C-alpha positions in Angstrom: 222.3 53.8 117.6 219.1 55.8 119.2 215.8 54.8 117.9 213.7 57.5 117.1 210.2 57.0 117.5 207.7 58.2 115.1 204.5 60.1 116.1 201.1 58.6 114.6 199.0 61.2 112.9 196.0 59.4 113.5 193.6 61.4 116.1 193.6 60.2 119.9 190.1 57.9 120.4 188.3 59.8 122.5 185.2 57.7 122.4 183.8 56.8 125.7 184.6 53.4 126.5 181.7 50.8 126.0 180.5 49.2 129.1 179.6 45.7 128.7 175.4 45.2 128.6 174.4 49.0 129.3 173.4 51.4 126.2 175.3 55.0 126.9 172.7 57.8 127.3 172.0 60.0 124.9 173.5 63.6 125.6 171.6 66.8 125.3 173.3 69.6 124.0 174.4 72.2 126.3 172.7 75.3 126.2 175.0 78.1 124.7 175.3 81.3 126.3 172.4 83.7 125.9 169.7 81.0 125.0 167.3 79.6 126.9 167.9 76.2 128.0 165.9 73.6 126.0 162.8 72.2 128.2 161.2 69.1 127.7 157.8 68.9 126.0 155.1 66.9 127.8 151.9 65.5 126.7 149.1 67.7 126.8 146.1 66.2 129.2 142.6 67.3 129.9 141.0 67.6 133.1 137.6 67.4 133.7 135.9 70.0 136.3 132.2 70.5 137.3 130.3 73.6 135.8 129.8 76.0 138.7 126.4 76.1 139.9 126.1 80.2 139.9 126.7 79.1 136.0 123.8 77.3 135.7 121.6 79.5 137.9 122.6 82.2 135.3 121.7 80.6 132.2 118.3 79.4 133.7 117.6 83.4 135.0 118.3 84.7 131.5 116.4 82.1 129.6 113.5 82.9 132.2 113.8 86.6 131.3 113.7 85.9 127.9 110.6 83.9 127.9 108.9 86.9 129.7 110.0 89.3 127.1 108.9 87.0 124.1 105.4 86.7 126.2 105.2 90.3 126.6 106.3 92.0 123.2 106.1 88.8 120.6 102.5 89.6 119.9 101.7 86.0 120.2 104.3 85.3 117.5 101.3 86.8 115.2 103.1 87.9 111.9 101.0 91.3 111.8 101.5 92.2 115.5 104.1 94.5 116.6 105.1 96.4 120.1 102.9 98.4 121.5 100.4 95.8 120.8 100.2 92.6 123.1 98.3 90.3 120.7 95.8 90.7 117.3 92.9 91.7 119.4 94.5 94.2 121.2 95.9 95.4 117.7 93.0 95.2 116.1 90.7 97.3 119.2 93.1 100.2 118.1 92.5 100.7 114.3 90.5 103.3 112.9 86.9 103.0 112.2 86.7 101.3 108.7 83.5 101.2 106.4 81.3 99.2 107.1 82.1 99.0 110.9 82.1 95.8 112.7 80.5 94.1 109.3 83.9 94.0 107.7 85.4 92.0 110.3 82.0 89.6 110.3 82.5 89.7 106.4 85.9 88.0 106.5 84.5 85.5 108.9 81.7 84.9 106.6 84.1 84.8 103.2 86.4 81.9 105.0 83.5 80.1 105.5 81.7 80.4 102.2 83.5 81.7 99.6 87.2 81.2 100.3 87.1 77.4 99.1 86.0 78.5 95.5 87.6 82.1 95.0 90.6 82.1 97.2 91.9 84.1 99.9 93.4 86.7 97.6 89.8 86.8 95.5 91.7 85.8 92.6 88.9 82.5 91.5 90.4 79.5 89.7 90.0 79.8 85.9 90.6 76.1 85.4 87.3 75.5 87.5 85.3 78.4 85.7 85.8 80.4 88.8 86.1 84.1 88.4 88.2 86.3 90.2 86.7 88.8 92.8 89.5 91.1 92.6 89.3 94.0 90.2 85.8 92.6 88.8 83.4 94.8 87.4 80.5 92.9 89.1 82.4 93.4 92.5 82.7 97.1 91.8 80.0 98.4 90.2 78.7 101.5 91.8 75.6 99.9 93.4 75.5 96.5 94.3 72.1 95.5 93.1 73.6 92.5 90.6 76.4 91.5 93.1 73.3 91.0 95.6 71.4 89.0 93.4 74.5 86.8 92.8 75.5 86.5 96.1 71.7 85.8 96.9 70.4 83.2 94.3 73.6 82.1 92.6 75.0 82.3 89.1 74.9 80.3 86.0 77.7 80.5 83.3 79.2 81.6 81.1 80.0 84.9 82.5 82.7 87.6 81.2 84.9 89.0 84.0 87.8 91.7 83.1 87.6 90.6 79.2 88.1 86.9 80.1 85.0 84.6 79.4 84.5 81.4 81.8 82.1 79.2 80.6 80.1 76.6 82.3 80.7 77.5 85.9 78.0 77.9 88.4 77.6 79.4 91.7 75.6 77.8 94.2 73.0 80.2 96.0 75.0 81.0 99.0 73.0 83.4 100.4 70.0 81.6 100.6 72.0 78.4 102.3 73.7 80.8 105.0 72.6 79.4 108.3 70.2 81.6 110.6 67.1 82.9 110.0 66.3 86.0 107.0 67.9 88.6 109.4 70.8 86.9 109.8 71.3 86.1 106.3 70.6 89.8 105.3 73.3 90.8 107.8 75.6 87.9 106.8 75.6 88.8 102.8 76.0 92.3 103.7 78.7 91.9 105.6 80.7 89.5 103.1 79.7 91.9 100.2 81.6 94.5 102.5 84.5 92.6 102.6 84.6 91.5 99.0 84.4 95.2 97.6 86.7 96.7 100.3 89.4 93.6 100.2 91.9 92.4 97.2 92.7 95.5 95.8 88.8 96.5 95.6 87.8 100.1 96.6 84.2 100.0 96.2 81.1 101.6 98.5 80.2 99.3 101.1 76.7 97.7 101.2 74.0 98.6 103.4 71.9 95.8 105.2 69.1 97.9 104.1 70.0 97.5 100.6 70.3 94.2 101.1 67.1 93.6 102.6 65.4 95.7 99.5 66.9 93.0 96.8 65.9 89.9 98.6 62.3 91.2 98.9 61.9 91.5 95.5 63.4 87.9 94.7 62.3 86.1 97.5 60.3 84.0 95.8 62.9 83.2 92.7 64.4 79.6 92.8 66.7 80.1 90.1 70.0 80.6 89.3 70.7 84.1 87.9 72.4 84.0 84.0 74.7 87.1 82.8 72.4 88.0 80.1 69.5 88.1 82.7 71.8 90.4 85.4 72.5 92.8 82.3 68.4 93.7 82.4 68.6 94.5 85.8 69.4 98.2 86.8 72.4 98.3 89.5 70.3 100.6 92.1 67.3 98.0 91.8 
C-alpha cells in the first residue's frame, strides 16, 4: 500500500538564518506609498561666528547720536527743564518778570543759607522743635511787613501762636544782624529773603522793598534783644 504523507499545519519558518557571532542589523520600515521617506534625526550643533564689524560700528554710531541728543535736549537732566530750553539757566532767563525781580532769586539763595535748616524746604517748620511754619503764617502774610522785618532782623523768643497753634519755648536768632556783609548788604538780603518767603510755599503777599527794610532797621538799630509776641503786637504793621 502506498503511504500518504500528512502535511504539517505549522507555518514555515521564515526567520533569517542566524549567523554565528554577527548580530542582525535592525531593519527600518519601508516607506508606504504616498508618504515621505523617514529621515534620520541628527544632533543640533552650535556654530560660533564672529560679529560683523559693520554691526559693531552701527551700534557705536547709534550710541554716539543718542548721547548727542541727550546733551542737546536733556536739559542737564534737570527735572524742571524741557525742550526747547537747553539748561536751567536758559529756562530761568525766559521766565516772565515776577514781583521782586532779581531779589526773588536772590532771596531763594539767602533762604537756603540761613532759613532752610529750621523752617524746611517747604516752609512747613518743625512743631517738635517749636519752629512755626512760614507757609500760611499770618505773620508772613501781613499786609505790611513791619513786624516780619523786625523778626528777621532781631530774632524772636517764644511762645508764639501761628494759625491758631501755640509754639512754646522756641527761639529764633537775630538772623538779619548775623548775615555777612555791611549794613547795605544785610538790608538787601533781608528784603530778598522776605520777598521769597512772602511769595513761596503757597503764600501770596506783596513783596518787601529795600526801602521798607532800611526804614525799619534804622528804627531798631540799637536793639540787642529778641522780640516777643506780646511786644510785636504793640507795633503797627506799617511802622
